[in-house]
N, C-alpha and C positions, 0 to 999 in steps of 0.2 A: 240336123243330127237327130237320129231316132232315140225315143225315150226308152229306158230300160227300168222295168217294174218288177219288183219281187211281190207276187200275189200268192199268199200262203195262209194256212191256218196252223195254230199251234195251242197247245194246252196252257192253262193259266201258269203253269210252272215252267214254260218255255220249250217244250218238246214238240217235234213235228210227227214223231212215231214212237210206239212203245218200245220195250226193250227187245221185242222179237221183230221190229220193224213194221208192225202192223198199224193200220189206221182206222180199224172199225169204230173207234170211240169218237171219230169226228162228227159230232151231232149237237144239237142244241140241248136244252134242259127238258123239252117235252116234244112228243111226236104230234101232239094236238095243236100245237102253235105253228102258224105259217111262217116259214123263213123268208128272208128278203133274198132276191135273186140278184146279187151284186155281180156275179160271174157274167151274167148276160150283157150287163152294161159294160163291164170291163173289157170283155173280149171284142167288142165292136172296134176298139182302138189298136187291136193286136193282130199281127200276121205272122209272127215268128215265136216259137217256144223253145227254151233251152232247158234241158234236164240232164241228170247224171244217169248212169247206167241202172242203178238200183231203183229209181223212180220209173224209169221205162220198163224194166223188167216186171216190176209190181203191176203196172197198168196192163201190160199184155198177158200176163199170167194169172192175176187175181182180180183186178178191178173191172177190166173190160176185155177179157180174153177173145171175144168174138168180133169186136169192131174197134178200130183205132178212133179214139174219142177226139183226137185233135185233127181230123181229116181236112179241115178248111185252113190249117196253119201249116207252115213249114217248121218242122221239128228237127232240132239239133240234139243228138244224144252224145254227151261228153264221156267217152270211155276209151280204155286201151285194148278192149276187146275188139276183134274183127267182126264187122257187121256188113250185110249187104244193103247199102244205101239205096233209097229209091227217091222218086222225085220229091216226096213229102217228107220222108223220114231219112235223115242224114247222120251217120255216126262220124264223130270227129275225135281224133286222137290229138287233142291239143288242150292247152290251159284255158279255162273259161274266159279270162280277161282278154286273151289274144283273140278268141272267137268273137266276143263282144265288141272289141275295138273295130274288128273288120266289118261286122254287121252293121254297127252304127253309121259307117260311111256309105252303106248301100241304101238305095231308095226303098222306102216301104213304110209301114206303120210301126207301132211300138214292139218292143221285144220283151217277152215275159219270161222271167226266171221262175220256173215251176217247182224246182227242187233238184237234188236233195241238198241235205245240209252241207255237204263238202263243197259243191258247186257255189252255194249261197256264201258260205264262209270265205272262199277264195275272192269272190266278186266284192264282198264287203271290205276285205282286207286291201283290195286295190281301188277301193272307192268307185266302183262302176255302177252302183245302183242309184238311179235318180229318184225312185219313188218306192217306198215300202208300204204295201197294202196288207196288213196282217189282221186276221181275224182270230181273236182270243176266245177259246172255247171253255165252258164251265166244267172243266175237268182237271183234276190234279193227277198226273201219271206217276210222279215220284222218280221215275228213271225212263230212259229211252234215248232217243236221238235228239239232241239239242239243236234248236234253229241257229243259234249264234254260239260260236266258240270264243275263245280267247283272242283277243286282238291286240296287235302291237300299238295302236293309237286310238284315241277317242274319236267318235263320229257324232257330230251335232245334227239334229234333225229338227224340222219344224212340223208340228201337227197341223194338218190342213183340213181334216174331216174326221169326224167320229160318229158312229151309228150303233145302236144297241137294239137287239131283238132276240127273242127266245133264249135268253141268258148269254148270248154271244156279243161280243163287242168288236166292231171293225174299227181299226185305227189306220189312218192314211198319213204317212209322213213323207216329206221331201227333204232333200239335203239343204242345209243352209250354209 
């Protein structure tokens, strides 16, 4: 069965975007310090990415409007909007847990939950995430879009790795 990983960054106070939905604050404490490239190692084990409409829209309109940054992956965009699916970008009008259950049964590498908060929160609630790879940034936003919302039940995790660089801390947890 394919592994489902949440790979995401958040502020120290638990936000993945500011109150306008922006992510310009996603950086370490100094531009002069070299950052660790965890993404390149992580992505070697992934061939599928799942994201919500807002994350997709932000990528194609603000973060990388000229080139699709996940061209080597099959991307599923969970949305009620009608979109023209391609071989690599597929628009899915379904619940995240339904999509993940189906994809887990297919052959392939790991599945990356990229965002946004609504998709993440639904998958947490359904206990569909195997690994939580969260980078905590040295920023207090005070408000914005929270990574984790209220939950009906407690989730126990096991810390399996921790790394710190440039004021950021990478935490890797698995379900226990």
